[in-house]
C-alpha positions as a Markdown table, in Angstrom:
| # | Residue | x | y | z |
|---|---|---|---|---|
| 1 | Met | -2.0 | 7.2 | -20.6 |
| 2 | Ser | 0.3 | 9.8 | -18.8 |
| 3 | Glu | 3.9 | 8.9 | -17.9 |
| 4 | Pro | 4.1 | 6.8 | -14.6 |
| 5 | Val | 4.6 | 8.8 | -11.4 |
| 6 | Leu | 6.6 | 5.9 | -10.0 |
| 7 | Ser | 8.1 | 3.0 | -12.2 |
| 8 | Val | 9.6 | -0.3 | -10.9 |
| 9 | His | 12.5 | -1.9 | -13.2 |
| 10 | Asp | 13.6 | -5.7 | -12.5 |
| 11 | Val | 14.1 | -5.1 | -8.5 |
| 12 | Val | 15.8 | -7.8 | -7.0 |
| 13 | Val | 16.0 | -8.1 | -3.1 |
| 14 | Asp | 18.2 | -11.2 | -1.3 |
| 15 | Tyr | 18.2 | -11.3 | 2.3 |
| 16 | Pro | 21.7 | -12.7 | 3.8 |
| 17 | Gly | 21.5 | -16.3 | 4.7 |
| 18 | Arg | 23.3 | -19.5 | 3.7 |
| 19 | Pro | 22.2 | -19.7 | 0.8 |
| 20 | Pro | 20.5 | -16.0 | 0.7 |
| 21 | Thr | 17.0 | -16.1 | 0.6 |
| 22 | Arg | 15.7 | -14.2 | -2.5 |
| 23 | Ala | 12.4 | -12.5 | -1.6 |
| 24 | Val | 11.8 | -10.3 | -4.5 |
| 25 | Asp | 12.7 | -11.8 | -7.9 |
| 26 | Gly | 12.9 | -9.4 | -11.1 |
| 27 | Val | 9.8 | -7.6 | -10.4 |
| 28 | Ser | 8.5 | -4.5 | -12.8 |
| 29 | Phe | 5.4 | -2.3 | -12.8 |
| 30 | Asp | 4.3 | 1.2 | -12.7 |
| 31 | Ile | 2.0 | 3.3 | -10.9 |
| 32 | His | 0.3 | 6.1 | -12.6 |
| 33 | Thr | -1.2 | 9.5 | -11.0 |
| 34 | Gly | -5.2 | 8.7 | -10.3 |
| 35 | Glu | -5.1 | 5.1 | -10.2 |
| 36 | Val | -4.9 | 2.4 | -7.7 |
| 37 | Val | -2.9 | -0.6 | -7.9 |
| 38 | Gly | -3.6 | -3.8 | -6.0 |
| 39 | Leu | -0.9 | -6.1 | -5.1 |
| 40 | Val | -2.0 | -9.5 | -3.8 |
| 41 | Gly | -0.4 | -12.7 | -2.7 |
| 42 | Glu | 0.1 | -14.8 | 0.5 |
| 43 | Ser | 2.2 | -14.2 | 3.6 |
| 44 | Gly | 6.2 | -14.3 | 2.5 |
| 45 | Cys | 5.7 | -13.9 | -1.1 |
| 46 | Gly | 7.5 | -10.7 | -1.0 |
| 47 | Lys | 4.9 | -8.2 | -0.8 |
| 48 | Ser | 6.2 | -5.8 | 2.4 |
| 49 | Thr | 9.5 | -6.2 | 1.1 |
| 50 | Met | 8.5 | -4.6 | -2.4 |
| 51 | Ala | 6.9 | -1.8 | -0.2 |
| 52 | Arg | 10.0 | -1.3 | 1.8 |
| 53 | Val | 12.0 | -0.9 | -1.7 |
| 54 | Leu | 9.4 | 1.5 | -3.0 |
| 55 | Thr | 9.7 | 3.8 | 0.3 |
| 56 | Gly | 13.4 | 3.6 | 0.4 |
| 57 | Leu | 13.5 | 1.8 | 3.8 |
| 58 | Leu | 15.4 | -1.2 | 2.0 |
| 59 | Lys | 17.8 | -1.1 | -1.1 |
| 60 | Pro | 17.3 | -3.7 | -3.6 |
| 61 | Asn | 20.4 | -5.7 | -4.6 |
| 62 | Ala | 19.3 | -5.1 | -8.1 |
| 63 | Gly | 16.9 | -2.9 | -10.3 |
| 64 | Thr | 15.9 | 0.6 | -10.1 |
| 65 | Val | 12.9 | 2.3 | -8.8 |
| 66 | Ile | 12.2 | 5.6 | -10.4 |
| 67 | Tyr | 9.9 | 8.5 | -9.2 |
| 68 | Arg | 9.2 | 11.5 | -10.9 |
| 69 | Gly | 11.8 | 10.7 | -13.7 |
| 70 | Glu | 14.8 | 10.2 | -11.1 |
| 71 | Glu | 16.2 | 7.2 | -9.2 |
| 72 | Leu | 14.6 | 6.8 | -5.8 |
| 73 | Arg | 17.3 | 7.3 | -3.2 |
| 74 | Pro | 17.5 | 5.0 | 0.1 |
| 75 | Leu | 17.0 | 6.9 | 3.5 |
| 76 | Gly | 19.9 | 7.7 | 5.5 |
| 77 | Leu | 20.6 | 8.2 | 8.8 |
| 78 | Gly | 20.1 | 11.9 | 8.5 |
| 79 | Gly | 16.3 | 11.2 | 7.8 |
| 80 | Arg | 14.3 | 11.8 | 4.6 |
| 81 | Ala | 15.3 | 14.4 | 1.8 |
| 82 | Pro | 12.2 | 16.7 | 1.1 |
| 83 | Asp | 11.7 | 15.3 | -2.0 |
| 84 | Ser | 11.5 | 11.9 | -0.9 |
| 85 | Thr | 8.4 | 12.7 | 1.0 |
| 86 | Gly | 6.6 | 12.6 | -2.3 |
| 87 | Val | 6.3 | 8.5 | -1.4 |
| 88 | Gln | 4.2 | 7.8 | 1.6 |
| 89 | Met | 3.2 | 4.6 | 3.5 |
| 90 | Val | 0.6 | 3.5 | 5.8 |
| 91 | Phe | 1.8 | 0.5 | 7.7 |
| 92 | Gln | 0.0 | -2.7 | 8.7 |
| 93 | Asp | -0.2 | -2.1 | 12.3 |
| 94 | Pro | -1.2 | 1.6 | 13.3 |
| 95 | Gly | -0.3 | 0.8 | 16.6 |
| 96 | Ser | 3.2 | 0.6 | 16.5 |
| 97 | Ser | 3.5 | 3.0 | 13.5 |
| 98 | Leu | 1.9 | 6.1 | 15.5 |
| 99 | Asn | 3.8 | 7.7 | 18.3 |
| 100 | Pro | 2.1 | 6.6 | 21.3 |
| 101 | Arg | 3.4 | 9.5 | 23.4 |
| 102 | Arg | 2.6 | 12.5 | 21.0 |
| 103 | Arg | -1.1 | 13.7 | 20.5 |
| 104 | Ile | -2.7 | 12.5 | 17.1 |
| 105 | Gly | -2.6 | 16.5 | 15.8 |
| 106 | Ser | 0.8 | 16.7 | 16.4 |
| 107 | Gln | 1.8 | 13.9 | 14.3 |
| 108 | Ile | -0.7 | 14.8 | 11.5 |
| 109 | Gln | 0.9 | 18.1 | 11.7 |
| 110 | Asp | 4.3 | 16.4 | 10.4 |
| 111 | Gly | 3.0 | 15.6 | 7.3 |
| 112 | Leu | 1.6 | 19.0 | 6.5 |
| 113 | Asp | 5.0 | 20.5 | 7.3 |
| 114 | Ala | 6.9 | 17.4 | 4.7 |
| 115 | Ala | 4.5 | 18.8 | 2.1 |
| 116 | Lys | 5.2 | 22.6 | 2.8 |
| 117 | Arg | 9.2 | 21.9 | 3.0 |
| 118 | Arg | 8.7 | 19.9 | -0.4 |
| 119 | Leu | 6.2 | 22.0 | -2.2 |
| 120 | Gly | 6.4 | 25.4 | -0.9 |
| 121 | Ala | 4.1 | 27.9 | -2.2 |
| 122 | Thr | 2.8 | 25.7 | -4.6 |
| 123 | Asp | 1.2 | 23.6 | -2.1 |
| 124 | Ala | -2.4 | 23.2 | -3.4 |
| 125 | Lys | -5.0 | 25.3 | -1.1 |
| 126 | Asp | -7.6 | 23.1 | -1.8 |
| 127 | Arg | -6.5 | 20.5 | 0.6 |
| 128 | Pro | -7.0 | 20.4 | 4.4 |
| 129 | Gln | -4.6 | 22.5 | 6.2 |
| 130 | Thr | -4.9 | 21.9 | 9.5 |
| 131 | Pro | -5.0 | 18.7 | 11.8 |
| 132 | Gln | -8.6 | 19.3 | 12.8 |
| 133 | Glu | -9.4 | 19.8 | 9.0 |
| 134 | Trp | -7.9 | 16.2 | 8.1 |
| 135 | Leu | -9.7 | 14.6 | 11.0 |
| 136 | Glu | -12.8 | 16.1 | 9.7 |
| 137 | Arg | -11.9 | 15.0 | 6.1 |
| 138 | Ile | -11.8 | 11.2 | 7.6 |
| 139 | Gly | -14.9 | 11.4 | 9.5 |
| 140 | Met | -13.4 | 11.9 | 12.9 |
| 141 | Asp | -14.0 | 14.8 | 15.5 |
| 142 | Pro | -11.7 | 17.8 | 15.1 |
| 143 | Glu | -11.2 | 18.0 | 18.8 |
| 144 | Asp | -9.7 | 14.4 | 18.6 |
| 145 | Ala | -6.6 | 16.2 | 17.5 |
| 146 | Gln | -5.8 | 16.7 | 21.6 |
| 147 | Arg | -6.1 | 13.1 | 22.1 |
| 148 | Tyr | -3.3 | 10.1 | 22.3 |
| 149 | Pro | -3.4 | 7.3 | 20.2 |
| 150 | Arg | -4.5 | 5.1 | 22.5 |
| 151 | Ser | -7.6 | 6.6 | 23.1 |
| 152 | Phe | -8.8 | 5.0 | 19.7 |
| 153 | Ser | -10.1 | 1.6 | 18.2 |
| 154 | Gly | -7.7 | -0.1 | 15.4 |
| 155 | Gly | -9.7 | 1.2 | 12.6 |
| 156 | Gln | -9.6 | 4.9 | 13.8 |
| 157 | Arg | -5.9 | 4.6 | 14.2 |
| 158 | Gln | -5.3 | 3.2 | 10.5 |
| 159 | Arg | -7.9 | 6.4 | 9.6 |
| 160 | Ile | -5.1 | 8.6 | 11.3 |
| 161 | Ala | -2.3 | 7.0 | 9.9 |
| 162 | Thr | -3.9 | 7.4 | 6.3 |
| 163 | Ala | -4.3 | 11.3 | 7.3 |
| 164 | Arg | -1.0 | 11.8 | 8.6 |
| 165 | Ala | 0.4 | 10.1 | 5.3 |
| 166 | Leu | -2.1 | 12.0 | 2.9 |
| 167 | Ala | -1.3 | 15.4 | 4.7 |
| 168 | Ala | 2.2 | 15.2 | 3.2 |
| 169 | Ala | 0.7 | 15.4 | -0.1 |
| 170 | Pro | 2.0 | 12.5 | -1.8 |
| 171 | Asp | 2.4 | 11.7 | -5.7 |
| 172 | Val | 2.1 | 7.9 | -4.4 |
| 173 | Leu | 0.7 | 6.1 | -1.3 |
| 174 | Ile | 1.8 | 2.7 | -0.5 |
| 175 | Gly | -0.6 | 0.8 | 1.8 |
| 176 | Asp | 1.3 | -2.3 | 3.3 |
| 177 | Glu | -1.4 | -4.6 | 4.5 |
| 178 | Pro | -3.0 | -1.7 | 6.1 |
| 179 | Ile | -6.6 | -3.6 | 6.9 |
| 180 | Ser | -4.8 | -7.1 | 7.9 |
| 181 | Ser | -4.8 | -6.0 | 11.6 |
| 182 | Leu | -8.8 | -4.8 | 11.5 |
| 183 | Asp | -12.0 | -6.7 | 11.9 |
| 184 | Ala | -13.7 | -7.8 | 9.1 |
| 185 | Ser | -16.7 | -5.0 | 9.3 |
| 186 | Thr | -13.9 | -2.2 | 9.3 |
| 187 | Gln | -11.7 | -3.6 | 6.5 |
| 188 | Ala | -13.9 | -2.8 | 3.4 |
| 189 | Leu | -14.1 | 0.8 | 5.2 |
| 190 | Ile | -11.0 | 1.6 | 5.3 |
| 191 | Ala | -9.8 | 0.6 | 2.2 |
| 192 | Tyr | -12.5 | 2.6 | 0.6 |
| 193 | Val | -11.5 | 5.7 | 2.5 |
| 194 | Met | -8.0 | 5.2 | 1.7 |
| 195 | Ser | -8.3 | 5.0 | -1.9 |
| 196 | Thr | -11.0 | 7.8 | -2.1 |
| 197 | Leu | -9.0 | 10.3 | -0.6 |
| 198 | Thr | -5.9 | 9.3 | -2.4 |
| 199 | Ile | -7.5 | 9.4 | -5.8 |
| 200 | Ala | -9.5 | 12.9 | -4.9 |
| 201 | Gln | -5.7 | 14.3 | -4.3 |
| 202 | Gly | -4.6 | 13.3 | -7.5 |
| 203 | Ala | -2.3 | 10.6 | -6.4 |
| 204 | Gly | -1.3 | 7.0 | -7.1 |
| 205 | Met | -1.9 | 4.2 | -4.8 |
| 206 | Leu | -0.4 | 0.5 | -4.5 |
| 207 | Phe | -2.7 | -1.2 | -1.9 |
| 208 | Ile | -1.0 | -4.5 | -0.8 |
| 209 | Ser | -2.7 | -7.1 | 0.9 |
| 210 | His | -3.6 | -11.1 | 0.6 |
| 211 | Asp | -7.4 | -10.3 | 0.7 |
| 212 | Leu | -8.0 | -10.2 | -3.1 |
| 213 | Ala | -12.1 | -9.7 | -2.2 |
| 214 | Val | -11.3 | -6.1 | -0.8 |
| 215 | Val | -8.7 | -5.4 | -3.1 |
| 216 | Arg | -10.8 | -5.9 | -6.1 |
| 217 | Leu | -13.4 | -3.6 | -5.0 |
| 218 | Ile | -10.9 | -0.4 | -5.1 |
| 219 | Ala | -8.2 | -1.4 | -7.3 |
| 220 | Asp | -8.3 | -0.7 | -11.2 |
| 221 | Arg | -5.3 | -2.7 | -12.0 |
| 222 | Leu | -4.0 | -6.2 | -10.0 |
| 223 | Leu | -0.6 | -7.6 | -9.8 |
| 224 | Val | -0.3 | -11.4 | -8.3 |
| 225 | Met | 2.7 | -12.0 | -6.5 |
| 226 | Tyr | 3.8 | -15.2 | -5.9 |
| 227 | Lys | 7.5 | -16.4 | -4.4 |
| 228 | Gly | 9.0 | -13.0 | -5.2 |
| 229 | Arg | 7.5 | -12.5 | -8.8 |
| 230 | Ile | 4.4 | -11.1 | -10.4 |
| 231 | Val | 2.7 | -14.0 | -12.3 |
| 232 | Glu | -0.4 | -12.1 | -13.6 |
| 233 | Arg | -1.2 | -8.7 | -13.9 |
| 234 | Gly | -4.1 | -6.9 | -15.5 |
| 235 | Pro | -7.3 | -5.1 | -15.0 |
| 236 | Ala | -9.1 | -6.1 | -11.7 |
| 237 | Gln | -12.1 | -7.0 | -13.0 |
| 238 | Lys | -10.9 | -9.4 | -15.5 |
| 239 | Ile | -8.7 | -11.0 | -13.1 |
| 240 | Trp | -11.5 | -11.6 | -11.2 |
| 241 | Ala | -13.8 | -12.9 | -13.4 |
| 242 | Asp | -11.3 | -15.0 | -15.5 |
| 243 | Pro | -7.9 | -15.8 | -13.9 |
| 244 | Gln | -5.3 | -17.2 | -15.8 |
| 245 | His | -2.4 | -18.5 | -13.7 |
| 246 | Pro | -3.0 | -21.4 | -11.5 |
| 247 | Tyr | -1.8 | -19.4 | -8.2 |
| 248 | Thr | -4.6 | -16.8 | -9.2 |
| 249 | Lys | -6.9 | -19.5 | -9.3 |
| 250 | Ala | -6.3 | -20.8 | -6.1 |
| 251 | Leu | -6.3 | -17.4 | -4.5 |
| 252 | Leu | -10.1 | -16.5 | -5.9 |
| 253 | Gly | -10.8 | -20.3 | -4.7 |
| 254 | Ala | -9.9 | -19.6 | -1.2 |
| 255 | Ile | -12.6 | -16.7 | -0.8 |
| 256 | Pro | -15.7 | -18.0 | 1.0 |
| 257 | Leu | -19.0 | -17.2 | -0.9 |
| 258 | Pro | -21.6 | -14.9 | 1.1 |
| 259 | Asp | -24.4 | -17.2 | -0.5 |
| 260 | Gly | -25.8 | -18.8 | 2.3 |
| 261 | Ala | -25.1 | -22.4 | 0.8 |
| 262 | Gln | -22.7 | -23.2 | 3.8 |
| 263 | Arg | -20.2 | -24.1 | 1.2 |
| 264 | Met | -16.4 | -23.9 | 2.3 |
| 265 | Pro | -13.5 | -22.3 | 0.4 |
| 266 | Thr | -11.1 | -24.7 | -1.6 |
| 267 | Val | -8.3 | -25.8 | 0.3 |
| 268 | Thr | -5.1 | -26.3 | -1.4 |
| 269 | Pro | -3.3 | -29.3 | -0.1 |
| 270 | Pro | -0.1 | -28.3 | 2.0 |
| 271 | Gly | 3.0 | -28.4 | 0.1 |
| 272 | Thr | 1.3 | -27.2 | -3.4 |
| 273 | Ser | 3.6 | -25.2 | -5.6 |
| 274 | Tyr | 2.7 | -23.5 | -8.8 |
| 275 | Pro | 4.6 | -22.9 | -12.0 |
| 276 | Leu | 6.7 | -19.8 | -11.8 |
| 277 | Asp | 7.2 | -20.2 | -15.8 |
| 278 | Glu | 3.4 | -19.7 | -16.7 |
| 279 | Ile | 3.7 | -16.0 | -15.9 |
| 280 | Val | 0.7 | -14.1 | -17.4 |
| 281 | Arg | 2.0 | -10.7 | -18.8 |
């Protein structure tokens, strides 16, 4: 396998308090070009904190993130350096990540401008080069470029946010719970659109979610996170078919079965904890 485009080495993040709260506890993994890695776990396990570290929004207390062979620099007050725009994120709530006062065409253009600053003349010509072309690529009307975010549904806004991020020609796209605010009928579609367009562009993707049922449909590999640690990792279909860690088994047991038998998912008793020393490598 080729060298990873993004490598995480023993990252630790503590939030201030008495005592401090450890949100991420020694996490390591790689993302390669052309693959989708799924990061799954319950709310509060550290997934979104990890996403903020990967995009430079949060500086870890320990550990490193290596992007294209160099340590990723945290964002400063002066904005993003051109080379750091190679890592893009699609946030959980498209309603707050899109500027309500700007037309969506101009926001997608921001991504195109970022790609030109970073890549210059080497920017691929086979990619969409205008906001209208990107709207067509995500299955929307090119004339929508003149409209404002409030004119669209949640699923459409998330497509627009995806187009803006991919217009920047990223090497890595981070999806931080990008489907959690959408209705069930839209979730799988948006996940598919994001993963397909990312891979078609030759980038790698980290798709973060608590919904293992959706993630396993698009992911090549899975990382299962619990209390700040990766407790199981491996090929998505292998983990789905034969989970090893008790927490992974609990996640799978909580998924309803669409078999018409009216069986309820397994309910984990409140306060249940799982051993962190049984980490599956």
